[in-house]
C-alpha positions in Angstrom: -15.0 -16.5 -44.0 -18.3 -15.0 -45.1 -20.4 -14.6 -41.8 -23.9 -16.3 -41.5 -26.2 -13.2 -42.2 -30.1 -14.3 -42.3 -32.4 -11.8 -41.4 -33.8 -11.6 -37.9 -37.3 -12.9 -39.5 -39.8 -15.9 -39.3 -38.7 -18.4 -42.5 -40.0 -22.0 -43.5 -38.5 -24.9 -44.7 -39.2 -25.0 -48.6 -41.3 -27.2 -50.0 -41.7 -28.1 -53.9 -45.5 -28.4 -53.6 -45.8 -25.2 -52.0 -44.2 -23.2 -55.0 -46.8 -22.1 -57.2 -48.5 -21.0 -53.8 -45.7 -18.8 -53.0 -45.4 -17.2 -56.5 -48.8 -16.9 -56.9 -49.4 -15.0 -53.5 -46.3 -13.6 -52.0 -46.1 -13.4 -48.6 -44.0 -11.8 -45.8 -41.6 -14.7 -45.4 -38.2 -13.6 -44.0 -36.1 -16.5 -45.9 -36.5 -20.0 -46.9 -34.7 -23.0 -45.8 -33.5 -26.2 -48.4 -31.5 -29.4 -47.6 -28.7 -29.3 -49.2 -28.5 -33.1 -50.3 -32.0 -32.3 -52.4 -29.9 -29.9 -54.6 -26.8 -31.7 -55.2 -27.8 -32.5 -58.9 -26.6 -30.4 -61.9 -30.1 -29.1 -62.8 -34.1 -29.9 -63.6 -37.1 -28.9 -61.8 -35.4 -28.6 -58.2 -33.1 -26.2 -59.6 -35.3 -24.1 -61.6 -37.6 -23.8 -58.4 -34.8 -22.8 -56.4 -33.3 -20.4 -58.9 -36.7 -18.6 -58.8 -37.2 -18.5 -55.4 -33.7 -17.4 -54.7 -34.5 -13.9 -56.9 -36.6 -12.8 -54.1 -36.0 -14.3 -51.0 -32.8 -15.0 -48.6 -31.6 -18.6 -48.4 -30.3 -21.1 -45.7 -29.1 -24.3 -46.8 -29.3 -26.9 -44.2 -27.2 -30.0 -44.7 -28.1 -33.6 -43.3 -25.4 -35.9 -44.7 -21.7 -34.4 -43.6 -21.5 -36.7 -40.6 -19.9 -33.8 -38.6 -19.9 -36.3 -35.6 -18.3 -39.1 -37.1 -14.8 -40.4 -36.2 -14.2 -41.2 -39.8 -12.7 -38.4 -42.1 -15.4 -36.1 -44.0 -16.4 -37.6 -47.3 -14.6 -35.1 -49.4 -16.8 -35.6 -52.5 -20.0 -34.9 -50.7 -18.2 -31.4 -49.1 -17.1 -30.5 -53.0 -20.9 -30.9 -54.3 -21.4 -28.6 -51.1 -19.4 -26.1 -52.0 -20.7 -26.2 -55.7 -24.4 -25.6 -54.5 -23.2 -22.6 -51.9 -21.0 -21.0 -54.8 -24.0 -21.3 -56.9 -26.8 -19.9 -54.7 -24.7 -17.9 -52.5 -26.9 -18.3 -49.4 -27.0 -16.0 -46.1 -26.7 -19.0 -43.9 -25.2 -22.8 -44.0 -26.0 -25.3 -40.8 -25.3 -28.7 -40.2 -26.2 -31.2 -37.3 -23.9 -32.1 -34.2 -24.5 -36.0 -35.4 -22.9 -38.7 -37.4 -24.7 -40.7 -40.2 -22.0 -42.9 -41.9 -19.9 -45.7 -41.2 -17.3 -47.0 -43.4 -19.4 -46.6 -46.5 -22.3 -46.9 -45.4 -25.0 -44.2 -44.9 -27.4 -45.0 -42.3 -29.9 -42.2 -43.2 -30.0 -41.1 -39.4 -28.9 -38.2 -37.3 -27.4 -39.9 -34.3 -25.8 -39.0 -31.0 -22.3 -38.9 -29.9 -20.4 -38.9 -26.8 -19.3 -35.9 -25.5 -15.7 -36.4 -24.7 -12.3 -34.5 -25.2 -11.8 -37.0 -28.2 -15.1 -36.0 -30.1 -14.5 -32.8 -29.5 -11.0 -32.8 -31.3 -12.7 -34.7 -34.0 -15.6 -32.2 -34.3 -13.8 -29.2 -34.2 -11.6 -30.5 -37.0 -14.4 -31.1 -39.1 -16.0 -28.1 -38.7 -12.7 -26.3 -39.5 -12.3 -28.2 -42.7 -16.2 -27.6 -43.9 -15.5 -23.7 -43.0 -12.1 -23.6 -44.8 -13.5 -25.4 -47.9 -16.8 -23.5 -48.3 -15.0 -20.1 -47.1 -18.1 -19.4 -45.2 -19.4 -19.9 -41.3 -21.3 -22.7 -40.7 -23.9 -23.0 -37.9 -24.1 -26.3 -35.6 -27.2 -27.7 -34.5 -27.8 -29.2 -31.3 -29.4 -32.8 -31.2 -32.7 -34.0 -30.4 -31.4 -37.2 -28.4 -33.3 -40.4 -26.8 -30.3 -41.7 -24.9 -27.3 -40.5 -22.9 -23.5 -42.0 -23.3 -22.2 -43.3 -20.0 -18.5 -42.1 -21.3 -19.6 -38.4 -21.7 -17.3 -36.2 -19.5 -18.5 -32.9 -21.2 -22.1 -31.1 -20.6 -23.7 -30.7 -24.2 -23.6 -26.9 -23.5 -20.2 -26.6 -22.8 -19.6 -28.9 -25.8 -21.3 -26.7 -28.2 -19.9 -23.4 -26.4 -16.2 -24.8 -27.3 -16.6 -25.9 -30.8 -17.7 -22.0 -31.4 -15.3 -20.8 -29.3 -12.2 -23.2 -31.1 -13.8 -22.8 -34.5 -15.5 -19.3 -35.0 -18.7 -21.3 -36.1 -22.2 -19.9 -35.1 -24.8 -22.3 -33.3 -28.5 -23.1 -34.7 -30.4 -23.4 -31.4 -33.4 -25.8 -32.2 -35.5 -25.3 -29.6 -38.1 -28.3 -30.4 -34.7 -30.5 -29.8 -34.2 -29.3 -26.7 -37.5 -29.6 -25.4 -37.7 -33.6 -26.5 -34.3 -33.9 -25.3 -35.0 -32.6 -21.5 -38.3 -34.5 -21.4 -36.8 -37.6 -22.7 -33.7 -37.7 -20.1 -35.7 -35.9 -17.3 -33.9 -32.7 -17.1 -35.3 -29.1 -17.1 -35.4 -27.6 -20.7 -35.3 -23.8 -19.5 -32.0 -24.9 -17.5 -30.6 -26.0 -20.5 -31.6 -22.7 -22.1 -29.9 -21.0 -19.1 -26.7 -22.7 -20.0 -26.8 -22.5 -23.5 -24.3 -20.1 -25.2 -27.0 -17.8 -26.7 -24.4 -15.2 -27.6 -23.6 -17.4 -30.8 -26.6 -18.4 -31.8 -27.3 -17.0 -35.4 -30.6 -19.0 -36.1 -33.5 -20.9 -34.5 -35.5 -23.6 -35.9 -38.8 -24.4 -34.6 -40.8 -28.0 -35.1 -43.4 -30.4 -34.1 -42.8 -33.6 -32.4 -45.0 -37.2 -31.4 -45.3 -38.6 -28.1 -45.1 -42.2 -27.6 -44.0 -44.5 -24.7 -40.7 -46.4 -24.6 -40.4 -50.2 -23.3 -41.1 -49.2 -19.8 -43.9 -47.0 -20.3 -42.2 -43.8 -19.9 -42.8 -41.0 -22.1 -40.7 -40.6 -25.0 -40.8 -37.9 -27.4 -39.5 -37.9 -31.0 -38.6 -35.1 -33.4 -40.8 -35.7 -35.8 -41.5 -32.7 -38.0 -44.7 -33.5 -38.7 -47.2 -31.6 -36.5 -47.7 -27.9 -35.8 -45.1 -26.4 -33.2 -46.6 -27.5 -29.5 -47.4 -25.1 -27.0 -44.3 -25.6 -24.4 -42.0 -25.1 -27.4 -43.3 -21.8 -28.0 -43.2 -21.0 -24.8 -39.5 -22.2 -24.6 -38.9 -20.0 -27.8 -40.3 -16.9 -26.5 -37.9 -17.2 -23.3 -35.0 -17.3 -26.0 -36.3 -14.2 -27.7 -37.1 -12.6 -24.7 -33.3 -13.3 -23.7 -31.2 -12.6 -27.0 -33.9 -10.4 -29.2 -35.0 -11.2 -32.7 -33.0 -13.8 -34.4 -33.6 -15.6 -37.6 -36.5 -18.5 -36.9 -37.3 -21.4 -38.9 -40.7 -23.5 -39.0 -39.8 -26.7 -40.0 -42.2 -29.2 -41.3 -41.2 -32.3 -43.1 -43.2 -35.0 -42.7 -47.4 -34.9 -43.4 -46.6 -31.6 -44.9 -49.5 -29.2 -44.4 -51.1 -26.5 -47.2 -49.2 -23.6 -47.8 -51.3 -21.5 -45.8 -51.1 -23.6 -42.4 -47.2 -23.6 -42.8 -47.2 -19.9 -43.3 -49.4 -19.3 -40.0 -47.0 -21.4 -38.3 -44.2 -18.8 -39.5 -46.3 -15.9 -38.7 -47.0 -17.1 -35.3 -42.9 -16.9 -34.8 -42.7 -13.2 -36.4 -45.2 -12.2 -33.7 -43.1 -13.3 -30.9 -40.1 -11.3 -33.1 -42.1 -8.3 -33.5 -42.9 -8.3 -29.5 -39.4 -8.7 -28.9 -38.5 -5.7 -31.2 -40.8 -3.3 -30.1 -40.1 -4.4 -26.3 -36.3 -3.6 -27.0 -37.0 -0.5 -28.6 -39.2 0.6 -26.0 
């Protein structure tokens, strides 16, 4: 099984509208990440751009449609297309979400939460094993941004993720913004969550912006919207994580209201400065 091996630098999610800027003025971006489902066609401009980008940069492929948390079997056709994509580009990393998004033949176009029980743990472990067996590579599993909790949950989320990693050998993708969003929505302490998270198996970190609204009762509600710069509390939480585990591949996600390339690049460089500071401190 090929392990995840992204460089311990800052990267960004690739957007086609930035392609010309990236080629005209190469920047010190550590890696690019793409959503797998955008590249499951046979060819055309998407593959032409990705192929050119892959010549000079490390690549992370991030899935959004496997429905790892579903109680139903994985879609074998989808998994087969994913294998073709990974074989074609040989990415340094592949990741997916701890979520579900399908029911029977219906695709719900969302990353939905699941109860943390022994039954769902068994299903997720089976699905992670299946993905890794087909792809012949380690996958990373991402913690979710959640807006509700299940009464039937009997396992803490951090323990649930740690047990999946222990049983399958997968790594974890720690989305720091998701931690902050979920902790705020559930009146929990994000730093306590990080203190209990199995940081020793984290192979990639995600950073992104979120939006703020209120629920029907007037309480604060954060949405993992990926449409703003990374907020200050998320940067602070990220610094805490990097201070504990040292530099690790860190991606800035900005998927909606995508800004001009210099704005996205500067967000990545802000993450890189934190990584560089941690590296200097460890060296000293």
